[in-house]
C-alpha positions in Angstrom: 111.5 92.4 121.1 114.6 90.2 121.2 115.0 90.4 125.0 113.6 87.2 126.7 112.6 89.3 129.7 110.4 91.5 127.5 109.0 94.3 129.7 105.6 94.3 128.1 103.3 92.0 126.3 103.7 91.8 122.5 101.0 93.9 120.8 99.0 91.9 118.4 96.5 92.9 115.7 94.2 90.4 114.0 93.1 91.2 110.4 90.0 89.5 109.4 86.9 88.9 111.6 85.6 85.7 110.0 85.4 82.1 111.2 89.1 81.3 111.4 89.8 84.4 113.5 87.0 83.5 115.9 87.8 79.8 116.2 91.6 79.7 116.0 93.5 83.0 116.0 91.8 84.8 119.0 91.6 81.7 121.2 95.3 80.8 120.6 96.3 84.4 121.4 94.2 84.3 124.6 96.1 81.2 125.7 99.4 83.0 125.2 98.5 85.8 127.6 100.2 87.6 129.3 103.0 87.2 126.7 100.7 88.8 124.1 97.8 91.2 124.1 95.4 91.7 121.3 95.1 95.4 120.8 93.1 95.7 117.5 90.8 93.9 115.1 90.5 94.8 111.4 87.9 93.9 108.9 86.5 95.6 105.8 83.1 95.0 107.5 83.5 97.2 110.5 80.3 96.0 112.1 81.5 92.4 112.0 84.8 93.5 113.5 83.0 95.3 116.3 80.9 92.2 117.0 83.8 89.9 117.3 85.8 92.5 119.2 83.1 92.8 121.8 82.9 89.0 122.2 86.7 88.7 122.5 87.4 91.8 124.5 89.5 93.5 121.9 89.7 97.3 122.6 90.0 98.8 119.1 88.4 98.1 115.7 89.3 99.4 112.2 88.3 98.9 108.6 91.6 99.9 107.2 94.9 98.1 107.8 97.1 101.1 107.2 95.2 103.2 109.7 95.5 100.5 112.3 99.2 100.1 111.7 99.8 103.8 112.1 97.7 104.1 115.3 98.4 100.9 117.1 102.0 100.1 116.1 101.6 96.3 116.7 104.5 93.9 117.1 102.6 91.1 115.4 99.8 91.0 112.8 97.9 87.8 112.2 96.1 87.6 108.8 92.8 85.7 108.7 91.5 87.1 105.4 90.7 85.7 102.0 93.9 84.9 100.0 93.6 87.8 97.7 94.2 90.2 100.6 97.3 88.5 102.0 100.1 90.2 100.0 99.0 93.8 100.5 98.3 93.4 104.3 101.6 91.4 104.8 103.7 93.9 103.0 102.1 96.8 104.9 102.7 95.1 108.2 106.3 94.3 107.5 107.0 97.8 106.2 105.5 99.1 109.5 107.9 96.9 111.5 105.4 94.2 112.5 105.9 90.4 112.3 103.3 88.6 110.3 101.5 85.2 110.8 99.3 84.6 107.7 96.7 81.9 107.0 97.2 79.5 104.1 97.8 79.8 101.2 100.6 82.2 101.9 99.9 84.2 98.7 98.3 83.9 95.3 101.6 83.1 93.5 105.3 82.6 94.0 105.9 86.1 92.8 103.6 87.5 95.6 105.3 85.3 98.1 108.7 86.6 97.1 107.4 90.2 97.1 106.4 89.7 100.8 109.7 88.2 101.7 111.5 91.1 100.1 110.2 93.3 103.0 111.7 91.1 105.7 114.8 92.2 107.6 117.6 90.3 109.3 116.5 89.8 112.9 112.9 90.6 112.1 110.2 91.4 111.2 109.6 88.1 109.4 106.4 86.7 107.7 105.4 83.1 108.8 102.5 81.1 107.5 99.9 78.9 109.2 101.0 75.3 108.6 100.0 74.0 112.0 100.0 70.3 111.1 103.8 70.4 111.3 103.9 71.2 114.9 102.1 68.3 116.6 104.5 66.1 118.7 104.0 63.0 116.4 105.0 64.9 113.3 108.0 66.5 115.1 109.1 63.1 116.3 108.8 61.5 112.8 110.8 64.4 111.2 113.6 63.7 113.7 113.4 59.9 112.9 113.8 60.6 109.2 116.7 62.9 109.9 118.5 60.2 111.9 117.5 57.3 109.6 115.8 55.5 112.4 113.1 53.9 110.1 115.4 53.3 107.1 115.2 55.0 103.7 111.8 56.5 102.5 110.5 54.7 99.4 106.8 55.2 98.9 104.3 57.7 100.2 100.6 58.8 100.0 99.3 62.3 100.6 95.6 62.6 100.3 93.3 65.5 101.1 89.8 64.1 100.3 87.3 66.7 101.5 83.8 67.6 100.5 82.7 71.1 99.6 79.2 71.3 98.1 77.9 74.0 95.7 76.8 76.3 98.6 80.4 76.6 99.7 81.2 78.4 96.5 78.5 81.0 96.9 81.0 83.1 98.8 82.2 85.5 96.0 86.0 85.0 96.4 85.9 81.2 96.4 86.6 79.1 93.3 88.2 82.0 91.4 91.8 82.2 90.3 92.2 85.9 91.0 90.9 85.8 94.6 91.5 82.3 95.9 94.5 81.4 93.8 93.4 77.8 93.1 91.2 74.9 94.1 92.0 72.1 96.5 95.6 72.0 95.4 96.1 75.5 96.6 93.6 76.1 99.4 93.0 72.7 101.0 95.6 70.1 100.3 98.4 72.5 100.9 98.3 71.6 104.6 99.0 67.9 104.0 101.5 68.7 101.3 103.4 71.0 103.6 103.6 68.3 106.2 104.8 65.8 103.6 107.6 68.1 102.6 108.4 68.9 106.2 109.0 65.2 106.8 110.7 64.2 103.5 112.4 67.4 102.5 112.8 69.0 99.0 111.0 67.5 96.1 112.6 66.9 92.7 110.0 66.2 89.9 106.2 66.1 89.6 103.7 64.8 87.1 100.1 65.8 87.5 96.5 66.2 86.2 93.9 68.7 87.3 90.3 68.9 86.4 87.0 70.5 87.2 84.6 67.5 87.3 81.5 68.7 89.1 81.7 72.1 90.8 80.8 75.3 89.0 84.1 77.0 89.6 87.0 78.6 87.6 89.5 76.5 89.5 90.0 72.8 89.7 88.0 70.6 92.1 90.4 67.7 91.8 94.1 67.2 91.2 96.3 64.1 91.3 100.1 64.1 91.2 103.2 61.8 91.4 106.0 63.5 93.2 109.6 62.2 93.1 112.1 63.1 95.7 115.9 63.3 95.3 116.5 60.0 97.0 114.2 58.2 94.7 111.0 58.1 96.9 107.7 58.5 95.0 104.6 59.9 96.6 101.1 60.0 95.2 99.2 63.2 96.0 95.5 63.5 95.6 93.5 66.7 96.4 89.7 66.6 96.1 86.6 68.6 97.1 84.3 65.9 95.9 84.7 63.2 98.6 81.7 62.6 100.9 83.7 60.5 103.4 86.3 63.2 104.3 89.8 62.3 105.4 93.3 63.8 105.5 95.7 60.8 105.1 99.4 60.6 104.9 101.5 57.4 104.6 105.2 57.0 104.6 106.7 53.6 103.6 110.3 53.3 104.8 112.5 50.2 104.4 111.8 49.3 108.1 108.3 50.6 108.8 105.1 52.2 107.5 104.0 55.3 109.4 100.4 56.6 108.8 98.3 59.4 110.1 94.6 59.8 109.3 92.6 62.8 110.6 90.5 65.6 109.2 91.6 69.1 110.4 94.1 68.1 113.2 95.6 65.2 115.0 97.1 63.9 118.3 99.2 60.8 118.8 96.1 58.6 118.6 95.6 59.4 114.9 99.1 57.9 114.1 100.0 54.3 113.5 103.4 52.7 113.0 103.8 49.2 111.5 107.3 47.7 111.6 108.5 45.6 108.7 108.6 41.9 109.3 112.4 41.9 109.8 112.4 44.5 112.6 112.9 43.1 116.1 110.1 44.0 118.6 112.6 45.6 121.0 113.8 48.0 118.4 110.3 49.0 117.3 109.1 49.5 120.9 111.3 52.6 121.1 109.8 54.3 118.1 106.7 56.0 119.7 107.0 59.7 120.6 107.4 60.5 124.3 105.1 63.5 124.2 101.5 63.8 123.0 100.8 67.4 121.9 98.1 67.8 119.3 98.7 69.9 116.1 97.0 73.3 116.5 97.3 77.0 115.7 98.2 77.5 119.3 101.3 75.3 119.2 102.7 77.0 116.1 101.9 80.5 117.4 103.6 79.7 120.7 106.8 78.9 118.8 106.4 82.0 116.7 106.3 84.2 119.8 109.4 82.4 121.1 111.2 83.3 117.9 110.0 86.9 118.1 111.4 87.2 121.6 114.7 85.8 120.4 114.8 87.7 117.1 115.3 84.6 114.9 113.5 83.4 111.8 110.5 81.2 112.6 109.7 77.9 110.9 107.2 78.0 108.0 108.7 81.3 106.8 111.2 82.3 104.1 112.4 79.3 101.9 110.9 76.9 104.4 107.4 78.3 103.9 107.9 78.8 100.2 108.6 75.2 99.3 105.1 73.9 99.4 103.8 76.9 97.3 106.5 76.0 94.7 105.2 72.4 94.6 101.6 73.7 94.2 102.7 75.8 91.2 104.6 72.9 89.7 101.5 70.7 90.0 99.4 73.3 88.1 102.2 73.7 85.5 102.6 69.9 85.0 98.9 69.5 84.6 98.7 72.4 82.1 101.8 71.4 80.1 101.0 67.6 80.3 104.6 66.7 81.1 106.9 66.2 84.1 108.1 69.4 85.7 111.3 69.5 87.7 112.0 71.8 90.7 114.9 73.3 88.8 112.5 74.7 86.2 110.5 76.7 88.7 112.4 79.9 88.3 111.4 83.5 88.5 110.9 83.9 84.7 109.1 80.6 84.2 105.4 80.0 83.6 103.3 79.8 86.7 105.6 81.9 88.8 103.3 84.9 88.7 100.0 83.0 88.7 98.8 79.5 89.5 96.7 79.8 86.3 99.0 80.8 83.6 97.0 82.6 80.9 99.7 84.7 79.2 100.2 82.4 76.1 96.4 82.6 75.3 96.2 86.3 75.9 99.2 87.0 73.7 97.8 84.9 70.9 94.6 86.8 70.8 96.1 90.3 71.2 94.7 90.5 74.8 96.3 92.2 77.8 98.3 90.6 80.6 99.9 92.1 83.7 103.0 91.3 85.7 103.7 92.8 89.2 107.1 92.5 90.9 106.2 94.6 94.0 108.0 97.7 92.6 106.4 98.1 89.2 103.5 96.7 87.1 104.1 95.9 83.5 101.1 95.7 81.1 101.6 93.6 78.0 99.9 92.9 74.7 101.3 90.0 72.9 105.1 90.3 73.0 105.1 94.1 73.8 105.3 95.8 77.2 102.8 98.6 76.6 103.4 100.4 79.8 105.5 100.1 83.0 103.9 101.6 86.0 106.5 102.2 88.7 104.6 102.6 92.0 107.6 102.3 94.3 110.1 104.5 92.6 113.7 105.1 93.7 113.5 108.9 93.2 115.6 111.6 94.8 113.8 113.9 97.2 114.5 116.9 94.9 112.3 115.3 92.3 109.3 114.9 94.7 109.0 111.0 94.6 105.8 109.7 93.1 104.6 106.8 90.9 104.9 107.2 87.1 104.3 105.4 83.8 107.4 104.9 81.7 108.1 103.6 79.2 104.8 103.8 77.4 104.8 102.1 74.0 102.7 101.7 70.9 101.4 98.2 69.9 104.5 97.7 67.8 106.9 98.7 70.6 107.9 102.3 69.9 108.4 104.4 73.0 106.1 107.5 73.3 107.3 108.8 76.7 110.3 110.6 78.0 112.1 110.1 81.3 114.3 112.4 83.5 115.3 114.7 80.6 118.3 117.0 81.3 116.0 120.1 81.3 113.6 118.8 83.9 114.7 115.7 85.8 111.3 115.5 87.6 109.5 114.9 84.3 108.8 111.1 84.2 106.6 109.7 81.5 103.0 110.1 82.5 102.3 111.0 86.1 99.7 112.5 88.4 101.1 115.5 90.3 100.3 118.9 91.6 102.8 121.8 91.4 101.3 124.1 94.1 99.4 122.9 97.1 99.2 125.6 99.8 103.0 126.2 99.5 103.9 122.5 99.0 105.5 121.2 95.8 104.5 117.7 94.7 105.8 118.3 91.2 109.5 118.3 91.8 112.3 120.8 91.2 112.1 124.5 92.2 108.9 126.3 93.0 107.7 129.4 91.2 107.5 132.4 93.7 105.8 135.5 92.5 108.3 138.3 92.0 111.3 136.1 92.6 111.0 133.4 89.9 111.9 129.8 90.4 113.4 129.1 93.8 114.6 125.9 95.5 112.6 125.6 98.7 112.3 123.1 101.5 108.8 122.2 100.3 109.1 119.1 98.2 106.4 116.5 99.2 106.0 112.9 98.1 103.2 110.7 96.8 103.4 107.2 98.2 101.5 104.1 97.0 100.3 102.2 100.0 98.2 99.5 98.3 97.9 98.4 94.7 95.8 95.6 93.1 96.4 94.5 89.5 93.6 92.6 87.8 93.6 91.2 84.3 90.2 90.7 82.7 89.2 89.2 79.4 90.2 92.3 77.4 91.6 94.8 79.9 93.9 95.3 82.8 92.9 97.4 85.8 95.2 98.9 88.5 93.4 100.0 91.6 95.6 101.9 94.0 95.5 103.8 97.4 98.1 106.6 97.7 99.1 109.2 100.4 100.4 112.7 99.7 102.7 113.9 102.5 104.4 117.3 102.9 108.1 117.9 103.1 107.8 117.8 106.9 105.8 114.6 107.0 102.2 115.8 107.3 99.5 113.8 105.6 97.5 116.2 103.5 95.8 114.1 100.8 94.6 110.5 100.4 94.0 109.3 96.9 92.1 106.4 95.3 93.5 106.0 91.8 92.3 103.6 89.0 94.1 103.0 85.7 92.4 100.9 83.1 94.3 99.6 80.0 92.0 98.4 77.3 90.8 99.0 73.7 93.6 97.1 72.0 92.9 97.4 68.2 95.7 95.9 66.1 93.9 97.0 62.9 94.0 100.7 63.8 97.2 100.2 65.8 96.0 101.7 69.0 95.2 101.1 72.7 93.5 103.1 75.5 94.5 104.2 79.0 91.8 105.5 81.3 92.8 107.4 84.5 90.4 108.2 87.4 91.4 109.7 90.7 89.7 110.9 93.9 91.8 113.1 96.1 90.5 113.7 99.6 91.7 116.5 101.9 92.7 114.8 105.2 95.0 117.6 106.3 92.5 119.4 108.6 92.8 122.8 106.7 91.8 124.3 103.5 94.2 123.3 100.7 94.7 125.7 97.8 95.6 123.8 94.5 97.2 126.0 91.9 100.0 126.3 89.4 102.8 128.7 88.5 100.2 130.7 86.4 98.0 131.1 89.5 101.1 132.5 91.2 101.9 135.0 88.4 103.8 133.3 85.6 101.9 133.4 82.3 101.4 130.2 80.2 102.8 127.9 83.0 99.6 126.3 84.3 101.1 122.9 84.6 99.6 120.5 87.1 97.6 117.3 87.1 97.9 114.2 84.8 101.1 115.3 83.0 102.8 113.7 79.9 106.4 114.3 78.9 107.1 113.0 75.4 110.4 111.7 74.1 112.9 114.3 72.9 112.3 113.3 69.2 108.7 114.6 69.6 110.0 118.1 70.0 108.4 120.3 67.3 105.6 117.7 66.7 102.2 118.7 65.5 99.6 119.6 68.2 96.0 120.2 67.4 92.5 120.0 68.7 89.0 120.0 67.1 89.1 123.8 66.5 92.7 124.9 67.3 95.8 124.0 65.4 99.0 124.5 67.4 100.4 124.1 70.9 100.4 127.9 71.3 96.7 128.2 70.5 95.9 125.3 72.8 97.9 126.6 75.8 95.3 127.5 78.4 92.4 126.6 76.1 89.3 124.5 76.9 89.1 121.7 74.4 87.5 118.2 74.7 90.6 116.6 73.2 94.1 117.3 71.9 96.2 115.2 69.5 100.1 115.3 69.7 101.9 113.6 66.8 105.6 113.1 66.7 108.5 111.3 65.0 110.5 108.5 66.5 114.3 108.6 66.8 115.3 105.0 66.9 112.8 103.4 64.6 111.0 104.5 61.4 107.6 106.3 61.6 105.9 108.1 64.4 103.0 108.0 66.8 100.1 110.0 68.1 98.9 110.7 71.7 95.2 111.5 71.6 94.4 113.0 75.0 90.9 113.6 76.3 90.4 116.4 78.9 87.7 114.3 80.6 86.0 115.7 83.8 86.7 117.4 87.0 84.5 117.8 90.1 85.9 121.2 90.8 84.1 124.4 89.6 87.3 125.4 87.8 87.4 124.3 84.1 90.1 121.9 82.8 92.5 123.8 80.6 95.3 122.4 78.5 98.9 122.9 79.2 100.5 122.1 75.8 104.0 122.7 74.4 105.9 121.2 71.5 108.9 123.4 71.8 111.4 123.5 73.5 110.1 120.1 74.7 107.0 118.0 74.2 104.5 118.1 77.1 100.7 117.8 77.5 98.4 117.9 80.4 94.7 118.7 81.1 95.4 121.0 84.0 92.7 121.1 86.7 94.0 124.5 88.1 95.6 126.2 85.1 94.9 129.8 86.0 92.3 129.5 88.8 92.9 127.9 92.2 90.9 125.1 93.6 90.1 125.4 97.3 89.6 122.0 98.8 88.1 122.2 102.3 88.8 119.5 104.9 87.1 116.3 103.9 86.3 117.5 100.4 87.2 115.5 97.3 88.6 116.4 94.0 87.7 113.9 91.3 89.4 113.7 87.9 88.9 111.5 84.9 91.1 111.5 81.8 91.8 109.2 78.8 94.7 108.7 76.5 94.7 106.8 73.2 98.1 105.7 72.0 98.2 105.3 68.2 101.1 103.7 66.5 101.4 106.2 63.6 101.1 110.0 63.0 97.4 110.8 62.6 96.1 113.4 60.2 93.3 115.6 61.4 90.5 113.6 59.8 91.7 110.3 61.4 92.2 112.0 64.8 88.6 113.3 64.6 87.3 109.8 63.8 89.2 108.4 66.7 88.1 111.2 69.0 84.4 110.4 68.2 85.0 106.7 68.7 86.8 107.1 72.1 85.1 110.2 73.4 84.7 110.4 77.2 81.1 111.3 78.1 80.3 112.8 81.5 
């Protein structure tokens, strides 16, 4: 890809089949032929993708980005989707080795932007963002004039995006919502002019702002106003509106020797620009200020430059720190408006408010005992108040011998005591709470040695992996939901199972001292052959039916009390069918103890859920879907499981456990 005499066109896939793909992405790519060829179109609405593909002559259509990446192996992926989909698609493309060109806004937050950037590699692939207003010849010329000091020192500026979006515009479900659009006109509309402002003047230093929702029925603002100060002292007024019937995009730069203005709507050429010399400037000097070229701003011009960079293997403009700068200003405007004080660029650090969301709700959630979520592109942390209740590691750094897979650890009570164990010396592959299967047609997704009938435990070359390919974290009013797509691949790289997994954290009750975790999964056999799901017990070892949603407790819970509604010990519960099991243990590092109240839930298999339960020599608990009977999953068939855990911050006696079991019972 770095050879200027590239022997073949660059393979391009377009994700999103809406208006911007039709009007801008595909026409721009067509103008770049034969340097590029569009090989695929992706949209969640496959029919819409097929319609656009037929109109544009695109040979292949998909409804799933990962499937497209695996089959088409594109060099470049352009993203023309709603903002909520940017991060997952960009990360997937970069991980597959494809460059990315993504519509604005780049991501829903600075944290998401940084997560995307973390998947870039030196020499490519890189992720660049659609800020096409930078690339017209007039803006390029002005940028060079500022660099050379041709017009004097910048003093005053105006950056206005005054657009009109009526109520009908917000009938599209993802618009006007923090979790899907990321913000209002500050984020999704004025970002183009603000990017051009920063491209001309450079880094900003301090911002004061207000933001309001004056007229539209939206979660996000419909108006923001800011004063931005630059390191050299220049001050720029920034106004972003969706309430302005006479629409305009207007920038003005007042230098010591001239005023430069551009007024347009969605794009410009040289005719939209005006330069007014100061009274003291000689006419001969001013006559040389006009740009020599007249190339309009457009998607095509930026994309042409991106393809140049791809062929040379260099970072393109509007990527990395250069693309991040305007998103940082957007976050600072929201923060300054929220905190009602000036915010400096130096304050916009990775642990600061508004780094992980343009709508910082964590303080309010903490005050009410609600739940918040933080995602750093490797793990998700669910919090209640000041306590990290659970850390879900969905991209683990796990040795192959431990069958890499996502896991929950540490898991804590509301008062912060840990109720999960991690990589104990007796079983390094035990990691908190995790979904796993010990025997799948000879493959081991559990980790460690496999039980072989008549031979005992043997280390075999059969250790598979469970890989997260897409995860979305959503914080509601009183819950956090993680929705995830996973792939189960064998030791030799065959894809056998695809999984849709949901985890819901909810039910925070400070009075009782408990919270609730619901787990639901659908496992589909995509391996093209019958899959036999079993356990060591189905292979001949008694009382070893471990498989499924498996909890390993902390070592201090060894010897803890285990009981169900009718049975009163781990030995009695081993292999039993019971709607729930309570495991109470004592903490090591803090006073008191805790209880894990686990509900068996449901399985779509004909095989009953039976408990795998031990308190000695170590604490473990799992509702096993294939304890002593195999499940045969035919090609295309699905195994569905639903389970619940209630984490209680003290040791429950039987009567309390029974009350909680009635309260939190899972009903089919």
